[in-house]
C-alpha positions as a Markdown table, in Angstrom:
| # | Residue | x | y | z |
|---|---|---|---|---|
| 1 | Met | 105.9 | 72.6 | 85.8 |
| 2 | Thr | 104.3 | 75.0 | 84.0 |
| 3 | Leu | 101.2 | 73.1 | 84.5 |
| 4 | Ile | 102.0 | 73.1 | 88.3 |
| 5 | Leu | 102.8 | 77.2 | 88.5 |
| 6 | Asp | 99.8 | 77.6 | 86.0 |
| 7 | Cys | 97.1 | 75.8 | 88.8 |
| 8 | Ala | 99.1 | 77.5 | 91.7 |
| 9 | Glu | 98.7 | 81.0 | 89.8 |
| 10 | Ala | 94.7 | 80.2 | 89.7 |
| 11 | Glu | 94.7 | 79.0 | 93.2 |
| 12 | Phe | 96.5 | 82.1 | 94.7 |
| 13 | Ala | 94.4 | 84.2 | 92.6 |
| 14 | Asp | 91.0 | 82.7 | 93.8 |
| 15 | Lys | 91.9 | 82.0 | 97.6 |
| 16 | Gly | 94.6 | 84.0 | 98.4 |
| 17 | Tyr | 98.2 | 83.7 | 100.2 |
| 18 | Asn | 96.7 | 82.2 | 103.4 |
| 19 | Gly | 93.6 | 80.2 | 101.7 |
| 20 | Ala | 95.6 | 78.2 | 98.9 |
| 21 | Thr | 97.4 | 75.1 | 99.9 |
| 22 | Leu | 100.6 | 72.6 | 98.5 |
| 23 | Ala | 97.5 | 70.2 | 98.6 |
| 24 | Ser | 95.2 | 72.6 | 96.7 |
| 25 | Val | 97.3 | 73.1 | 94.1 |
| 26 | Ala | 98.8 | 69.4 | 94.1 |
| 27 | Gly | 94.7 | 68.5 | 93.7 |
| 28 | Leu | 94.2 | 70.9 | 90.5 |
| 29 | Ala | 97.6 | 70.0 | 88.8 |
| 30 | Gly | 96.9 | 66.3 | 89.5 |
| 31 | Val | 99.9 | 65.7 | 90.5 |
| 32 | Asp | 101.3 | 64.1 | 93.9 |
| 33 | Thr | 101.9 | 67.1 | 96.8 |
| 34 | Ser | 105.9 | 65.5 | 97.4 |
| 35 | Leu | 106.5 | 66.4 | 93.9 |
| 36 | Met | 105.4 | 70.0 | 94.2 |
| 37 | Arg | 108.1 | 70.2 | 97.2 |
| 38 | Tyr | 110.6 | 68.4 | 95.5 |
| 39 | Tyr | 110.2 | 71.5 | 92.5 |
| 40 | Phe | 109.1 | 74.2 | 94.9 |
| 41 | Gly | 109.6 | 73.7 | 98.5 |
| 42 | Asp | 107.3 | 75.3 | 100.4 |
| 43 | Lys | 104.0 | 77.4 | 99.6 |
| 44 | Glu | 105.7 | 80.7 | 100.3 |
| 45 | Gln | 108.2 | 79.4 | 97.8 |
| 46 | Leu | 105.8 | 78.1 | 95.3 |
| 47 | Phe | 104.0 | 81.5 | 95.6 |
| 48 | Glu | 107.1 | 83.5 | 95.0 |
| 49 | Ala | 108.3 | 81.6 | 92.1 |
| 50 | Val | 104.1 | 82.7 | 90.8 |
| 51 | Phe | 104.8 | 86.2 | 91.6 |
| 52 | Met | 108.1 | 86.5 | 89.6 |
| 53 | Arg | 107.2 | 84.3 | 86.1 |
| 54 | Arg | 105.3 | 86.8 | 84.7 |
| 55 | Ala | 107.4 | 89.9 | 85.8 |
| 56 | Pro | 109.8 | 90.1 | 83.7 |
| 57 | Ala | 107.3 | 90.2 | 80.7 |
| 58 | Ser | 105.0 | 92.8 | 82.0 |
| 59 | Asn | 108.0 | 95.0 | 82.9 |
| 60 | Gly | 109.4 | 94.4 | 79.3 |
| 61 | Leu | 106.4 | 95.3 | 77.2 |
| 62 | Arg | 106.2 | 98.5 | 79.7 |
| 63 | Gln | 109.5 | 99.8 | 79.5 |
| 64 | Lys | 108.7 | 99.3 | 75.7 |
| 65 | Ala | 106.0 | 101.2 | 75.4 |
| 66 | Met | 107.5 | 103.8 | 77.6 |
| 67 | Ala | 110.5 | 104.5 | 75.8 |
| 68 | Glu | 108.1 | 104.5 | 72.3 |
| 69 | Tyr | 106.4 | 107.6 | 74.2 |
| 70 | Arg | 109.7 | 109.0 | 74.5 |
| 71 | Ala | 111.0 | 108.9 | 71.2 |
| 72 | Glu | 107.6 | 109.9 | 69.7 |
| 73 | Ala | 106.4 | 113.0 | 72.2 |
| 74 | Gly | 109.7 | 113.9 | 72.8 |
| 75 | Asp | 109.8 | 117.2 | 74.6 |
| 76 | Asn | 105.9 | 116.9 | 74.5 |
| 77 | Met | 105.2 | 114.6 | 76.9 |
| 78 | Thr | 102.6 | 114.9 | 79.4 |
| 79 | Ile | 101.6 | 113.0 | 82.7 |
| 80 | Glu | 98.7 | 111.3 | 81.1 |
| 81 | Gly | 100.6 | 109.7 | 78.4 |
| 82 | Ile | 103.2 | 108.7 | 80.8 |
| 83 | Val | 100.8 | 107.2 | 82.7 |
| 84 | Asp | 99.0 | 105.2 | 80.0 |
| 85 | Ala | 102.6 | 104.0 | 78.6 |
| 86 | Phe | 103.2 | 102.6 | 82.0 |
| 87 | Thr | 99.9 | 100.9 | 82.4 |
| 88 | Arg | 98.2 | 99.9 | 79.2 |
| 89 | Pro | 100.5 | 97.4 | 78.1 |
| 90 | Val | 99.7 | 95.4 | 81.5 |
| 91 | Phe | 95.6 | 96.0 | 80.5 |
| 92 | Glu | 96.4 | 94.9 | 77.1 |
| 93 | Leu | 97.7 | 91.6 | 78.4 |
| 94 | Gly | 94.9 | 90.9 | 81.3 |
| 95 | Ala | 92.5 | 91.4 | 78.6 |
| 96 | Gln | 93.2 | 88.5 | 76.5 |
| 97 | Asp | 93.9 | 85.6 | 78.7 |
| 98 | Glu | 92.9 | 84.0 | 81.9 |
| 99 | Gly | 96.1 | 83.3 | 83.1 |
| 100 | Trp | 97.4 | 87.2 | 82.8 |
| 101 | Arg | 94.2 | 88.1 | 84.6 |
| 102 | Asn | 94.7 | 85.6 | 87.6 |
| 103 | Tyr | 98.4 | 87.1 | 88.2 |
| 104 | Leu | 97.0 | 90.4 | 88.0 |
| 105 | Ala | 94.4 | 89.8 | 91.1 |
| 106 | Ile | 97.7 | 88.7 | 92.8 |
| 107 | Val | 100.0 | 91.3 | 91.9 |
| 108 | Ala | 96.4 | 93.1 | 93.5 |
| 109 | Tyr | 97.1 | 91.2 | 96.6 |
| 110 | Val | 100.5 | 92.1 | 97.0 |
| 111 | Ser | 100.5 | 95.3 | 96.6 |
| 112 | Thr | 98.2 | 95.7 | 99.6 |
| 113 | Ser | 100.1 | 93.0 | 101.7 |
| 114 | Arg | 103.0 | 94.1 | 104.4 |
| 115 | Gly | 105.4 | 92.3 | 105.8 |
| 116 | Ile | 107.5 | 89.3 | 103.6 |
| 117 | Leu | 105.3 | 89.5 | 100.5 |
| 118 | Arg | 105.3 | 93.3 | 100.0 |
| 119 | Asn | 109.3 | 92.9 | 99.3 |
| 120 | Leu | 108.5 | 90.6 | 96.2 |
| 121 | Met | 106.6 | 94.1 | 94.6 |
| 122 | Thr | 110.5 | 95.4 | 95.4 |
| 123 | Arg | 111.8 | 93.1 | 93.5 |
| 124 | Ala | 109.7 | 92.4 | 90.5 |
| 125 | Phe | 108.7 | 96.4 | 90.0 |
| 126 | Asp | 111.3 | 98.9 | 91.6 |
| 127 | Tyr | 113.2 | 99.5 | 88.4 |
| 128 | Val | 110.5 | 100.1 | 86.4 |
| 129 | Ser | 109.1 | 102.6 | 88.7 |
| 130 | Tyr | 111.6 | 104.7 | 89.3 |
| 131 | Glu | 111.6 | 105.0 | 85.2 |
| 132 | Met | 108.4 | 106.2 | 85.4 |
| 133 | Val | 109.3 | 108.3 | 88.3 |
| 134 | Ala | 112.3 | 110.3 | 86.2 |
| 135 | Asp | 109.8 | 110.5 | 83.3 |
| 136 | Leu | 107.6 | 112.3 | 85.7 |
| 137 | Lys | 110.4 | 114.8 | 86.3 |
| 138 | Arg | 111.1 | 115.5 | 82.7 |
| 139 | Val | 107.3 | 116.6 | 82.8 |
| 140 | Ile | 107.3 | 118.6 | 85.3 |
| 141 | Pro | 111.2 | 119.8 | 86.6 |
| 142 | His | 110.4 | 122.3 | 89.2 |
| 143 | Ala | 108.9 | 119.4 | 91.2 |
| 144 | Arg | 109.7 | 118.3 | 94.4 |
| 145 | Glu | 111.2 | 114.5 | 94.8 |
| 146 | Glu | 108.8 | 114.1 | 97.5 |
| 147 | Asp | 106.0 | 115.5 | 95.8 |
| 148 | Leu | 106.9 | 113.3 | 92.5 |
| 149 | Tyr | 106.8 | 109.9 | 94.6 |
| 150 | Trp | 103.3 | 111.1 | 96.1 |
| 151 | Ala | 102.3 | 111.0 | 92.5 |
| 152 | Tyr | 103.6 | 107.5 | 91.5 |
| 153 | Phe | 102.1 | 106.6 | 95.0 |
| 154 | Phe | 98.4 | 107.6 | 94.1 |
| 155 | Met | 98.8 | 106.5 | 90.3 |
| 156 | Ser | 99.8 | 102.9 | 91.6 |
| 157 | Gly | 96.9 | 102.6 | 94.3 |
| 158 | Ile | 94.4 | 103.2 | 91.4 |
| 159 | Tyr | 96.7 | 101.2 | 89.1 |
| 160 | Thr | 97.5 | 98.1 | 91.4 |
| 161 | Phe | 93.6 | 98.4 | 92.6 |
| 162 | Ser | 91.8 | 97.9 | 88.9 |
| 163 | Leu | 94.2 | 95.1 | 88.5 |
| 164 | Gly | 92.7 | 93.3 | 91.1 |
| 165 | Gln | 88.6 | 92.4 | 89.0 |
| 166 | Thr | 86.9 | 92.8 | 92.7 |
| 167 | Glu | 83.5 | 93.5 | 90.7 |
| 168 | Arg | 82.7 | 95.9 | 93.3 |
| 169 | Ile | 81.9 | 98.5 | 91.1 |
| 170 | Gly | 79.9 | 95.9 | 88.7 |
| 171 | Val | 77.7 | 95.5 | 91.9 |
| 172 | Leu | 77.4 | 99.0 | 92.6 |
| 173 | Ser | 76.4 | 99.8 | 89.2 |
| 174 | Lys | 74.3 | 97.3 | 88.6 |
| 175 | Gly | 76.4 | 96.0 | 85.9 |
| 176 | Lys | 76.6 | 99.1 | 83.7 |
| 177 | Val | 80.7 | 99.4 | 84.8 |
| 178 | Ser | 82.9 | 95.9 | 84.8 |
| 179 | Ala | 86.2 | 95.6 | 86.6 |
| 180 | Leu | 87.0 | 93.3 | 84.0 |
| 181 | Asp | 86.8 | 96.0 | 81.4 |
| 182 | Phe | 90.4 | 96.5 | 80.8 |
| 183 | Ala | 90.1 | 98.4 | 78.1 |
| 184 | Gly | 87.5 | 100.8 | 80.1 |
| 185 | Ile | 89.9 | 101.3 | 82.8 |
| 186 | Ser | 92.8 | 101.7 | 80.6 |
| 187 | Arg | 91.4 | 104.9 | 78.5 |
| 188 | Arg | 90.1 | 106.2 | 81.9 |
| 189 | Leu | 92.5 | 105.6 | 83.9 |
| 190 | Pro | 95.5 | 108.3 | 82.5 |
| 191 | Ile | 92.8 | 110.9 | 82.2 |
| 192 | Val | 91.9 | 110.9 | 85.9 |
| 193 | Val | 95.4 | 110.2 | 87.2 |
| 194 | Gly | 97.0 | 113.1 | 85.2 |
| 195 | Ala | 94.4 | 115.6 | 86.3 |
| 196 | Gly | 95.1 | 114.6 | 89.8 |
| 197 | Ile | 98.2 | 114.7 | 89.8 |
| 198 | Arg | 98.8 | 118.0 | 87.8 |
| 199 | Ala | 96.0 | 119.6 | 90.4 |
| 200 | Met | 98.1 | 118.5 | 93.2 |
| 201 | Phe | 101.1 | 120.1 | 91.8 |
| 202 | Glu | 99.3 | 123.4 | 91.6 |
| 203 | Glu | 98.6 | 123.6 | 94.7 |
| 204 | Gly | 102.3 | 123.5 | 95.8 |
| 205 | Ala | 102.9 | 125.0 | 99.2 |
| 206 | Lys | 99.5 | 125.3 | 99.9 |
| 207 | Ile | 98.9 | 121.4 | 100.6 |
| 208 | Lys | 100.6 | 121.4 | 103.5 |
| 209 | Lys | 97.7 | 123.7 | 104.7 |
| 210 | Arg | 94.8 | 121.6 | 104.4 |
| 211 | Pro | 93.1 | 120.6 | 107.3 |
| 212 | Phe | 94.0 | 117.5 | 109.0 |
| 213 | His | 93.3 | 116.6 | 112.8 |
| 214 | Ala | 94.0 | 113.1 | 114.3 |
| 215 | Lys | 92.3 | 112.5 | 117.1 |
| 216 | Pro | 93.9 | 110.4 | 120.1 |
| 217 | Lys | 92.5 | 106.8 | 120.3 |
| 218 | His | 90.6 | 107.3 | 123.5 |
| 219 | Ala | 88.2 | 110.4 | 122.2 |
| 220 | Leu | 87.1 | 108.2 | 119.0 |
| 221 | Ser | 86.6 | 105.0 | 121.1 |
| 222 | Asn | 83.3 | 106.1 | 122.3 |
| 223 | Glu | 81.9 | 107.7 | 119.1 |
| 224 | Ile | 83.3 | 104.2 | 117.2 |
| 225 | Glu | 81.0 | 101.6 | 119.3 |
| 226 | Asp | 77.9 | 103.6 | 119.4 |
| 227 | Trp | 78.3 | 103.4 | 115.9 |
| 228 | Gln | 78.9 | 99.7 | 116.1 |
| 229 | Arg | 76.0 | 99.5 | 118.2 |
| 230 | Gln | 73.8 | 101.6 | 115.8 |
| 231 | Phe | 74.9 | 99.7 | 112.8 |
| 232 | Ser | 74.5 | 95.8 | 115.3 |
| 233 | Gln | 70.7 | 97.1 | 115.8 |
| 234 | Ala | 69.8 | 98.4 | 112.1 |
| 235 | Pro | 67.7 | 96.4 | 109.9 |
| 236 | Gly | 70.9 | 93.6 | 107.8 |
| 237 | Gly | 73.4 | 94.7 | 111.1 |
| 238 | Val | 75.6 | 92.5 | 112.3 |
| 239 | Ala | 75.3 | 91.9 | 116.0 |
| 240 | Leu | 78.5 | 92.6 | 118.1 |
| 241 | Lys | 80.3 | 90.5 | 120.0 |
| 242 | Arg | 82.4 | 92.5 | 121.9 |
| 243 | Gly | 82.3 | 96.0 | 123.0 |
| 244 | Arg | 81.6 | 98.4 | 125.8 |
| 245 | Lys | 79.3 | 97.1 | 128.8 |
| 246 | Glu | 76.4 | 98.5 | 129.2 |
């Protein structure tokens, strides 16, 4: 059973939900596909089993770190300390084990998914997320509830993207920085997120006065097609298959 889940975890991390199949997992595990169906049913049920397997451990470690931070800091808790306690235990797991790195990549994938996969995040992690939001409320007691959830939204976006290990930053930096450097991420993320959240709350009601102008779709369509056409004609550009007729 553990072997099948480990192999499924590796397949889903590498190929995504749509790319992995029961047959590919069975081949990696060296078992018959019928055995897979006997234990897990269809692919959706197998993916759910993989996703939920490690959630209790990661949640337990985060809750422990958050409780220890509350006890240690008392009334002197900071946003950075809360973010660190919430995120560092998971980065430490990823730094020590390939199985955990596979799992974290799957979490990153699910966190950006819509539809039925999104429900897995709710089932697995919401209760720990509510605990973090409550800690933020202790540090920023005057904050409106909606802004506390905006703070969590931006924090979790940076956090879950960092779990994906896409190595885009490795390409951009020409190897100077790596998405696999969980220690480097863990040490910097609370500083960046803390400063951003603090600045957001300091901005207060002025946030709603910041410019945002959503143009109607038809108003942008010609501009977008012109940009696409210019890109397709540039060196290395991709030829358009569809678009406005000349």
